N, CA, C and O atoms as a Tinker XYZ file with bonds, in Angstrom:
   392  protein
     1  N      0.840000   -1.161000    0.000000    73     2
     2  CA     0.000000    0.000000    0.000000    64     1     3
     3  C      0.890000    1.230000    0.000000    63     2     4     5
     4  O      1.864000    1.289000    0.751000    81     3
     5  N      0.575000    2.192000   -0.816000    73     3     6
     6  CA     1.330000    3.430000   -0.853000    64     5     7
     7  C      0.368000    4.597000   -0.744000    63     6     8     9
     8  O     -0.799000    4.490000   -1.123000    81     7
     9  N      0.855000    5.698000   -0.231000    73     7    10
    10  CA     0.057000    6.915000   -0.181000    64     9    11
    11  C      0.817000    8.003000   -0.905000    63    10    12    13
    12  O      2.048000    8.015000   -0.939000    81    11
    13  N      0.076000    8.894000   -1.469000    73    11    14
    14  CA     0.700000   10.039000   -2.123000    64    13    15
    15  C      0.721000   11.166000   -1.114000    63    14    16    17
    16  O     -0.312000   11.547000   -0.562000    81    15
    17  N      1.893000   11.687000   -0.884000    73    15    18
    18  CA     2.049000   12.736000    0.116000    64    17    19
    19  C      1.427000   14.041000   -0.330000    63    18    20    21
    20  O      1.242000   14.281000   -1.523000    81    19
    21  N      1.103000   14.888000    0.646000    73    19    22
    22  CA     0.481000   16.161000    0.330000    64    21    23
    23  C      1.515000   17.206000   -0.057000    63    22    24    25
    24  O      1.170000   18.213000   -0.676000    81    23
    25  N      2.766000   16.989000    0.293000    73    23    26
    26  CA     3.809000   17.944000   -0.030000    64    25    27
    27  C      4.224000   17.830000   -1.484000    63    26    28    29
    28  O      3.914000   16.852000   -2.164000    81    27
    29  N      4.917000   18.828000   -1.934000    73    27    30
    30  CA     5.376000   18.825000   -3.312000    64    29    31
    31  C      6.889000   18.979000   -3.314000    63    30    32    33
    32  O      7.450000   19.750000   -2.535000    81    31
    33  N      7.533000   18.239000   -4.193000    73    31    34
    34  CA     8.979000   18.349000   -4.366000    64    33    35
    35  C      9.257000   18.572000   -5.829000    63    34    36    37
    36  O      9.060000   17.674000   -6.648000    81    35
    37  N      9.708000   19.751000   -6.164000    73    35    38
    38  CA    10.014000   20.051000   -7.561000    64    37    39
    39  C      8.797000   20.001000   -8.454000    63    38    40    41
    40  O      8.919000   19.676000   -9.635000    81    39
    41  N      7.612000   20.316000   -7.923000    73    39    42
    42  CA     6.406000   20.311000   -8.721000    64    41    43
    43  C      5.753000   18.948000   -8.855000    63    42    44    45
    44  O      4.750000   18.823000   -9.558000    81    43
    45  N      6.292000   17.909000   -8.197000    73    43    46
    46  CA     5.723000   16.562000   -8.296000    64    45    47
    47  C      5.334000   16.063000   -6.912000    63    46    48    49
    48  O      6.022000   16.328000   -5.927000    81    47
    49  N      4.233000   15.346000   -6.853000    73    47    50
    50  CA     3.842000   14.703000   -5.600000    64    49    51
    51  C      4.756000   13.512000   -5.367000    63    50    52    53
    52  O      5.182000   12.865000   -6.324000    81    51
    53  N      5.057000   13.219000   -4.137000    73    51    54
    54  CA     5.923000   12.080000   -3.842000    64    53    55
    55  C      5.090000   10.917000   -3.326000    63    54    56    57
    56  O      4.023000   11.110000   -2.743000    81    55
    57  N      5.585000    9.719000   -3.546000    73    55    58
    58  CA     4.908000    8.500000   -3.112000    64    57    59
    59  C      5.669000    7.938000   -1.942000    63    58    60    61
    60  O      6.886000    7.766000   -2.012000    81    59
    61  N      4.958000    7.647000   -0.853000    73    59    62
    62  CA     5.573000    7.107000    0.360000    64    61    63
    63  C      5.077000    5.680000    0.567000    63    62    64    65
    64  O      3.893000    5.479000    0.837000    81    63
    65  N      5.956000    4.685000    0.445000    73    63    66
    66  CA     5.522000    3.305000    0.656000    64    65    67
    67  C      5.240000    3.043000    2.132000    63    66    68    69
    68  O      5.949000    3.542000    3.006000    81    67
    69  N      4.201000    2.256000    2.402000    73    67    70
    70  CA     3.844000    1.927000    3.776000    64    69    71
    71  C      4.259000    0.524000    4.169000    63    70    72    73
    72  O      4.041000    0.121000    5.312000    81    71
    73  N      4.850000   -0.231000    3.258000    73    71    74
    74  CA     5.290000   -1.577000    3.600000    64    73    75
    75  C      6.521000   -1.943000    2.790000    63    74    76    77
    76  O      6.765000   -1.400000    1.713000    81    75
    77  N      7.290000   -2.879000    3.335000    73    75    78
    78  CA     8.437000   -3.423000    2.617000    64    77    79
    79  C      7.997000   -4.719000    1.958000    63    78    80    81
    80  O      6.861000   -5.156000    2.139000    81    79
    81  N      8.882000   -5.327000    1.204000    73    79    82
    82  CA     8.500000   -6.564000    0.525000    64    81    83
    83  C      8.416000   -7.728000    1.516000    63    82    84    85
    84  O      7.383000   -8.392000    1.592000    81    83
    85  N      9.455000   -7.978000    2.255000    73    83    86
    86  CA     9.461000   -9.065000    3.246000    64    85    87
    87  C     10.351000   -8.663000    4.412000    63    86    88    89
    88  O     10.958000   -7.592000    4.424000    81    87
    89  N     10.406000   -9.566000    5.397000    73    87    90
    90  CA    11.360000   -9.379000    6.498000    64    89    91
    91  C     12.781000   -9.476000    5.966000    63    90    92    93
    92  O     13.037000  -10.124000    4.951000    81    91
    93  N     13.690000   -8.829000    6.660000    73    91    94
    94  CA    15.102000   -8.998000    6.333000    64    93    95
    95  C     15.492000  -10.450000    6.610000    63    94    96    97
    96  O     14.988000  -11.054000    7.557000    81    95
    97  N     16.374000  -11.007000    5.802000    73    95    98
    98  CA    16.718000  -12.427000    5.939000    64    97    99
    99  C     17.330000  -12.751000    7.298000    63    98   100   101
   100  O     17.188000  -13.871000    7.790000    81    99
   101  N     18.004000  -11.788000    7.903000    73    99   102
   102  CA    18.632000  -12.037000    9.203000    64   101   103
   103  C     17.582000  -12.241000   10.299000    63   102   104   105
   104  O     17.895000  -12.799000   11.351000    81   103
   105  N     16.347000  -11.800000   10.068000    73   103   106
   106  CA    15.269000  -11.920000   11.052000    64   105   107
   107  C     14.463000  -13.210000   10.894000    63   106   108   109
   108  O     13.505000  -13.420000   11.639000    81   107
   109  N     14.817000  -14.064000    9.961000    73   107   110
   110  CA    14.003000  -15.259000    9.701000    64   109   111
   111  C     14.631000  -16.514000   10.310000    63   110   112   113
   112  O     15.840000  -16.580000   10.533000    81   111
   113  N     13.786000  -17.495000   10.568000    73   111   114
   114  CA    14.280000  -18.781000   11.057000    64   113   115
   115  C     14.909000  -19.581000    9.912000    63   114   116   117
   116  O     15.677000  -20.511000   10.159000    81   115
   117  N     14.592000  -19.228000    8.670000    73   115   118
   118  CA    15.200000  -19.921000    7.528000    64   117   119
   119  C     16.715000  -19.803000    7.574000    63   118   120   121
   120  O     17.427000  -20.777000    7.329000    81   119
   121  N     17.203000  -18.616000    7.884000    73   119   122
   122  CA    18.645000  -18.395000    7.930000    64   121   123
   123  C     19.284000  -19.227000    9.040000    63   122   124   125
   124  O     20.350000  -19.811000    8.843000    81   123
   125  N     18.644000  -19.284000   10.194000    73   123   126
   126  CA    19.178000  -20.070000   11.312000    64   125   127
   127  C     19.225000  -21.548000   10.936000    63   126   128   129
   128  O     20.212000  -22.231000   11.213000    81   127
   129  N     18.162000  -22.041000   10.308000    73   127   130
   130  CA    18.137000  -23.452000    9.897000    64   129   131
   131  C     19.196000  -23.721000    8.835000    63   130   132   133
   132  O     19.851000  -24.763000    8.865000    81   131
   133  N     19.369000  -22.795000    7.900000    73   131   134
   134  CA    20.370000  -22.963000    6.847000    64   133   135
   135  C     21.779000  -23.014000    7.432000    63   134   136   137
   136  O     22.554000  -23.916000    7.114000    81   135
   137  N     22.106000  -22.056000    8.278000    73   135   138
   138  CA    23.448000  -22.009000    8.880000    64   137   139
   139  C     23.691000  -23.264000    9.719000    63   138   140   141
   140  O     24.779000  -23.839000    9.675000    81   139
   141  N     22.686000  -23.689000   10.480000    73   139   142
   142  CA    22.818000  -24.910000   11.282000    64   141   143
   143  C     23.060000  -26.146000   10.427000    63   142   144   145
   144  O     23.876000  -26.999000   10.776000    81   143
   145  N     22.349000  -26.241000    9.306000    73   143   146
   146  CA    22.514000  -27.395000    8.423000    64   145   147
   147  C     23.892000  -27.388000    7.763000    63   146   148   149
   148  O     24.516000  -28.440000    7.622000    81   147
   149  N     24.367000  -26.217000    7.360000    73   147   150
   150  CA    25.706000  -26.136000    6.754000    64   149   151
   151  C     26.771000  -26.527000    7.773000    63   150   152   153
   152  O     27.701000  -27.266000    7.447000    81   151
   153  N     26.641000  -26.040000    8.994000    73   151   154
   154  CA    27.603000  -26.405000   10.046000    64   153   155
   155  C     27.554000  -27.901000   10.312000    63   154   156   157
   156  O     28.596000  -28.530000   10.499000    81   155
   157  N     26.359000  -28.479000   10.331000    73   155   158
   158  CA    26.232000  -29.923000   10.555000    64   157   159
   159  C     26.916000  -30.714000    9.445000    63   158   160   161
   160  O     27.589000  -31.706000    9.727000    81   159
   161  N     26.759000  -30.300000    8.198000    73   159   162
   162  CA    27.411000  -30.990000    7.080000    64   161   163
   163  C     28.931000  -30.909000    7.223000    63   162   164   165
   164  O     29.630000  -31.897000    7.002000    81   163
   165  N     29.434000  -29.749000    7.588000    73   163   166
   166  CA    30.883000  -29.577000    7.744000    64   165   167
   167  C     31.408000  -30.452000    8.880000    63   166   168   169
   168  O     32.430000  -31.122000    8.728000    81   167
   169  N     30.720000  -30.447000   10.004000    73   167   170
   170  CA    31.166000  -31.250000   11.159000    64   169   171
   171  C     31.150000  -32.736000   10.822000    63   170   172   173
   172  O     32.097000  -33.459000   11.130000    81   171
   173  N     30.071000  -33.187000   10.191000    73   171   174
   174  CA    29.979000  -34.609000    9.850000    64   173   175
   175  C     31.067000  -34.996000    8.857000    63   174   176   177
   176  O     31.643000  -36.079000    8.961000    81   175
   177  N     31.355000  -34.122000    7.894000    73   175   178
   178  CA    32.399000  -34.463000    6.920000    64   177   179
   179  C     33.786000  -34.507000    7.564000    63   178   180   181
   180  O     34.667000  -35.232000    7.102000    81   179
   181  N     33.972000  -33.734000    8.623000    73   179   182
   182  CA    35.248000  -33.783000    9.340000    64   181   183
   183  C     35.344000  -35.004000   10.254000    63   182   184   185
   184  O     36.429000  -35.554000   10.443000    81   183
   185  N     34.215000  -35.428000   10.822000    73   183   186
   186  CA    34.211000  -36.538000   11.780000    64   185   187
   187  C     34.326000  -37.884000   11.065000    63   186   188   189
   188  O     35.051000  -38.767000   11.523000    81   187
   189  N     33.622000  -38.046000    9.955000    73   187   190
   190  CA    33.632000  -39.319000    9.238000    64   189   191
   191  C     34.938000  -39.409000    8.459000    63   190   192   193
   192  O     35.171000  -38.643000    7.524000    81   191
   193  N     35.769000  -40.334000    8.847000    73   191   194
   194  CA    37.081000  -40.529000    8.208000    64   193   195
   195  C     37.230000  -41.971000    7.762000    63   194   196   197
   196  O     36.439000  -42.841000    8.128000    81   195
   197  N     38.244000  -42.201000    6.975000    73   195   198
   198  CA    38.548000  -43.552000    6.518000    64   197   199
   199  C     39.063000  -44.375000    7.685000    63   198   200   201
   200  O     39.834000  -43.891000    8.514000    81   199
   201  N     38.631000  -45.615000    7.736000    73   199   202
   202  CA    39.110000  -46.546000    8.759000    64   201   203
   203  C     39.817000  -47.704000    8.062000    63   202   204   205
   204  O     39.856000  -47.765000    6.833000    81   203
   205  N     40.360000  -48.595000    8.828000    73   203   206
   206  CA    41.053000  -49.749000    8.259000    64   205   207
   207  C     40.111000  -50.534000    7.344000    63   206   208   209
   208  O     39.076000  -51.038000    7.780000    81   207
   209  N     40.486000  -50.625000    6.084000    73   207   210
   210  CA    39.699000  -51.402000    5.133000    64   209   211
   211  C     38.484000  -50.687000    4.574000    63   210   212   213
   212  O     37.754000  -51.265000    3.770000    81   211
   213  N     38.248000  -49.450000    4.977000    73   211   214
   214  CA    37.085000  -48.702000    4.489000    64   213   215
   215  C     37.541000  -47.371000    3.901000    63   214   216   217
   216  O     38.498000  -46.758000    4.374000    81   215
   217  N     36.844000  -46.947000    2.878000    73   215   218
   218  CA    37.124000  -45.648000    2.280000    64   217   219
   219  C     36.485000  -44.543000    3.110000    63   218   220   221
   220  O     35.658000  -44.799000    3.984000    81   219
   221  N     36.883000  -43.320000    2.820000    73   219   222
   222  CA    36.264000  -42.151000    3.435000    64   221   223
   223  C     34.910000  -41.958000    2.751000    63   222   224   225
   224  O     34.857000  -41.576000    1.582000    81   223
   225  N     33.818000  -42.220000    3.472000    73   223   226
   226  CA    32.494000  -42.193000    2.877000    64   225   227
   227  C     31.952000  -40.785000    2.656000    63   226   228   229
   228  O     31.104000  -40.590000    1.785000    81   227
   229  N     32.409000  -39.817000    3.407000    73   227   230
   230  CA    31.855000  -38.467000    3.313000    64   229   231
   231  C     32.987000  -37.484000    3.052000    63   230   232   233
   232  O     33.387000  -36.717000    3.928000    81   231
   233  N     33.492000  -37.528000    1.825000    73   231   234
   234  CA    34.620000  -36.688000    1.430000    64   233   235
   235  C     34.191000  -35.236000    1.279000    63   234   236   237
   236  O     33.003000  -34.914000    1.326000    81   235
   237  N     35.175000  -34.372000    1.097000    73   235   238
   238  CA    34.926000  -32.933000    0.986000    64   237   239
   239  C     34.070000  -32.597000   -0.229000    63   238   240   241
   240  O     33.230000  -31.699000   -0.161000    81   239
   241  N     34.270000  -33.309000   -1.348000    73   239   242
   242  CA    33.468000  -32.995000   -2.536000    64   241   243
   243  C     31.994000  -33.305000   -2.320000    63   242   244   245
   244  O     31.129000  -32.579000   -2.809000    81   243
   245  N     31.703000  -34.378000   -1.592000    73   243   246
   246  CA    30.316000  -34.701000   -1.293000    64   245   247
   247  C     29.733000  -33.689000   -0.305000    63   246   248   249
   248  O     28.568000  -33.309000   -0.423000    81   247
   249  N     30.525000  -33.257000    0.654000    73   247   250
   250  CA    30.065000  -32.241000    1.610000    64   249   251
   251  C     29.756000  -30.930000    0.883000    63   250   252   253
   252  O     28.745000  -30.287000    1.168000    81   251
   253  N     30.609000  -30.538000   -0.043000    73   251   254
   254  CA    30.365000  -29.316000   -0.798000    64   253   255
   255  C     29.114000  -29.441000   -1.662000    63   254   256   257
   256  O     28.368000  -28.474000   -1.817000    81   255
   257  N     28.882000  -30.613000   -2.218000    73   255   258
   258  CA    27.670000  -30.834000   -3.005000    64   257   259
   259  C     26.432000  -30.624000   -2.139000    63   258   260   261
   260  O     25.479000  -29.979000   -2.576000    81   259
   261  N     26.431000  -31.156000   -0.918000    73   259   262
   262  CA    25.289000  -30.982000   -0.028000    64   261   263
   263  C     25.133000  -29.531000    0.410000    63   262   264   265
   264  O     24.011000  -29.056000    0.584000    81   263
   265  N     26.234000  -28.830000    0.588000    73   263   266
   266  CA    26.158000  -27.412000    0.950000    64   265   267
   267  C     25.572000  -26.606000   -0.211000    63   266   268   269
   268  O     24.787000  -25.683000    0.009000    81   267
   269  N     25.948000  -26.947000   -1.435000    73   267   270
   270  CA    25.361000  -26.277000   -2.600000    64   269   271
   271  C     23.865000  -26.552000   -2.674000    63   270   272   273
   272  O     23.089000  -25.640000   -2.962000    81   271
   273  N     23.444000  -27.780000   -2.424000    73   271   274
   274  CA    22.016000  -28.098000   -2.417000    64   273   275
   275  C     21.278000  -27.310000   -1.327000    63   274   276   277
   276  O     20.188000  -26.789000   -1.561000    81   275
   277  N     21.878000  -27.227000   -0.143000    73   275   278
   278  CA    21.273000  -26.437000    0.928000    64   277   279
   279  C     21.163000  -24.967000    0.533000    63   278   280   281
   280  O     20.155000  -24.320000    0.816000    81   279
   281  N     22.184000  -24.448000   -0.110000    73   279   282
   282  CA    22.174000  -23.046000   -0.542000    64   281   283
   283  C     21.083000  -22.803000   -1.577000    63   282   284   285
   284  O     20.370000  -21.802000   -1.499000    81   283
   285  N     20.946000  -23.697000   -2.537000    73   283   286
   286  CA    19.892000  -23.562000   -3.530000    64   285   287
   287  C     18.514000  -23.619000   -2.878000    63   286   288   289
   288  O     17.618000  -22.859000   -3.245000    81   287
   289  N     18.348000  -24.510000   -1.923000    73   287   290
   290  CA    17.081000  -24.585000   -1.199000    64   289   291
   291  C     16.784000  -23.324000   -0.419000    63   290   292   293
   292  O     15.648000  -22.851000   -0.401000    81   291
   293  N     17.811000  -22.773000    0.231000    73   291   294
   294  CA    17.629000  -21.539000    0.994000    64   293   295
   295  C     17.281000  -20.378000    0.066000    63   294   296   297
   296  O     16.363000  -19.610000    0.351000    81   295
   297  N     18.009000  -20.248000   -1.041000    73   295   298
   298  CA    17.726000  -19.170000   -1.990000    64   297   299
   299  C     16.331000  -19.317000   -2.589000    63   298   300   301
   300  O     15.637000  -18.322000   -2.800000    81   299
   301  N     15.923000  -20.535000   -2.860000    73   299   302
   302  CA    14.568000  -20.768000   -3.366000    64   301   303
   303  C     13.508000  -20.394000   -2.357000    63   302   304   305
   304  O     12.490000  -19.802000   -2.715000    81   303
   305  N     13.733000  -20.730000   -1.101000    73   303   306
   306  CA    12.740000  -20.390000   -0.077000    64   305   307
   307  C     12.655000  -18.893000    0.128000    63   306   308   309
   308  O     11.566000  -18.373000    0.370000    81   307
   309  N     13.775000  -18.178000    0.040000    73   307   310
   310  CA    13.747000  -16.712000    0.146000    64   309   311
   311  C     13.034000  -16.105000   -1.052000    63   310   312   313
   312  O     12.310000  -15.120000   -0.910000    81   311
   313  N     13.233000  -16.684000   -2.228000    73   311   314
   314  CA    12.539000  -16.194000   -3.412000    64   313   315
   315  C     11.040000  -16.371000   -3.305000    63   314   316   317
   316  O     10.280000  -15.483000   -3.693000    81   315
   317  N     10.602000  -17.513000   -2.781000    73   315   318
   318  CA     9.176000  -17.735000   -2.576000    64   317   319
   319  C      8.622000  -16.786000   -1.515000    63   318   320   321
   320  O      7.501000  -16.293000   -1.638000    81   319
   321  N      9.405000  -16.537000   -0.485000    73   319   322
   322  CA     8.951000  -15.627000    0.566000    64   321   323
   323  C      8.797000  -14.211000    0.024000    63   322   324   325
   324  O      7.873000  -13.492000    0.406000    81   323
   325  N      9.697000  -13.816000   -0.861000    73   323   326
   326  CA     9.640000  -12.465000   -1.409000    64   325   327
   327  C      8.566000  -12.320000   -2.479000    63   326   328   329
   328  O      8.193000  -11.197000   -2.821000    81   327
   329  N      8.071000  -13.403000   -3.004000    73   327   330
   330  CA     7.168000  -13.316000   -4.146000    64   329   331
   331  C      5.793000  -12.761000   -3.805000    63   330   332   333
   332  O      5.114000  -12.235000   -4.686000    81   331
   333  N      5.365000  -12.863000   -2.552000    73   331   334
   334  CA     4.008000  -12.403000   -2.301000    64   333   335
   335  C      3.734000  -11.826000   -0.930000    63   334   336   337
   336  O      2.618000  -11.373000   -0.676000    81   335
   337  N      4.681000  -11.824000   -0.061000    73   335   338
   338  CA     4.395000  -11.328000    1.283000    64   337   339
   339  C      4.907000   -9.910000    1.456000    63   338   340   341
   340  O      5.773000   -9.448000    0.714000    81   339
   341  N      4.356000   -9.233000    2.446000    73   339   342
   342  CA     4.747000   -7.858000    2.718000    64   341   343
   343  C      4.867000   -7.674000    4.226000    63   342   344   345
   344  O      4.202000   -8.363000    5.000000    81   343
   345  N      5.710000   -6.750000    4.632000    73   343   346
   346  CA     5.874000   -6.403000    6.043000    64   345   347
   347  C      5.594000   -4.912000    6.169000    63   346   348   349
   348  O      6.237000   -4.098000    5.506000    81   347
   349  N      4.634000   -4.553000    7.021000    73   347   350
   350  CA     4.297000   -3.140000    7.198000    64   349   351
   351  C      5.376000   -2.436000    7.991000    63   350   352   353
   352  O      6.049000   -3.034000    8.830000    81   351
   353  N      5.530000   -1.143000    7.707000    73   351   354
   354  CA     6.451000   -0.319000    8.473000    64   353   355
   355  C      5.894000   -0.108000    9.871000    63   354   356   357
   356  O      4.678000   -0.069000   10.060000    81   355
   357  N      6.769000    0.028000   10.838000    73   355   358
   358  CA     6.340000    0.412000   12.180000    64   357   359
   359  C      6.020000    1.906000   12.168000    63   358   360   361
   360  O      6.583000    2.659000   11.373000    81   359
   361  N      5.129000    2.325000   13.038000    73   359   362
   362  CA     4.767000    3.736000   13.107000    64   361   363
   363  C      5.995000    4.581000   13.445000    63   362   364   365
   364  O      6.708000    4.301000   14.408000    81   363
   365  N      6.228000    5.598000   12.653000    73   363   366
   366  CA     7.317000    6.508000   12.923000    64   365   367
   367  C      8.680000    6.046000   12.453000    63   366   368   369
   368  O      9.677000    6.729000   12.687000    81   367
   369  N      8.745000    4.904000   11.799000    73   367   370
   370  CA    10.042000    4.393000   11.338000    64   369   371
   371  C     10.020000    4.308000    9.827000    63   370   372   373
   372  O      8.999000    3.978000    9.225000    81   371
   373  N     11.125000    4.602000    9.237000    73   371   374
   374  CA    11.253000    4.548000    7.790000    64   373   375
   375  C     11.699000    3.182000    7.325000    63   374   376   377
   376  O     11.971000    2.312000    8.151000    81   375
   377  N     11.782000    2.970000    6.019000    73   375   378
   378  CA    12.156000    1.665000    5.482000    64   377   379
   379  C     13.576000    1.263000    5.819000    63   378   380   381
   380  O     13.871000    0.069000    5.871000    81   379
   381  N     14.463000    2.209000    6.049000    73   379   382
   382  CA    15.846000    1.885000    6.353000    64   381   383
   383  C     16.070000    1.560000    7.818000    63   382   384   385
   384  O     17.149000    1.096000    8.186000    81   383
   385  N     15.084000    1.792000    8.652000    73   383   386
   386  CA    15.248000    1.602000   10.092000    64   385   387
   387  C     14.649000    0.297000   10.592000    63   386   388   389
   388  O     14.753000   -0.007000   11.780000    81   387
   389  N     14.034000   -0.470000    9.727000    73   387   390
   390  CA    13.382000   -1.712000   10.170000    64   389   391
   391  C     14.367000   -2.826000   10.265000    63   390   392
   392  O     14.001000   -3.945000   10.621000    81   391
């Protein structure tokens, strides 16, 4: 929702937005889950090592592949979140202060 202000700037009315597109990513649980999952993949890849007669089952290349998949999933979820939701401004605060 936007309102047109009553003031004039250079002969033109200005438009003041009353909402942002979505929450900042740092404020979402998606980011916490993503960071936790990436840390878990890294820890597991460091813990699982080759033993006598067995290969290293969770090598660095496989860990990186899973981190890339997690990143794609996170970026996709943020894209879906941004596609249709809105967050209203708090009273008295501008878009840069939220």
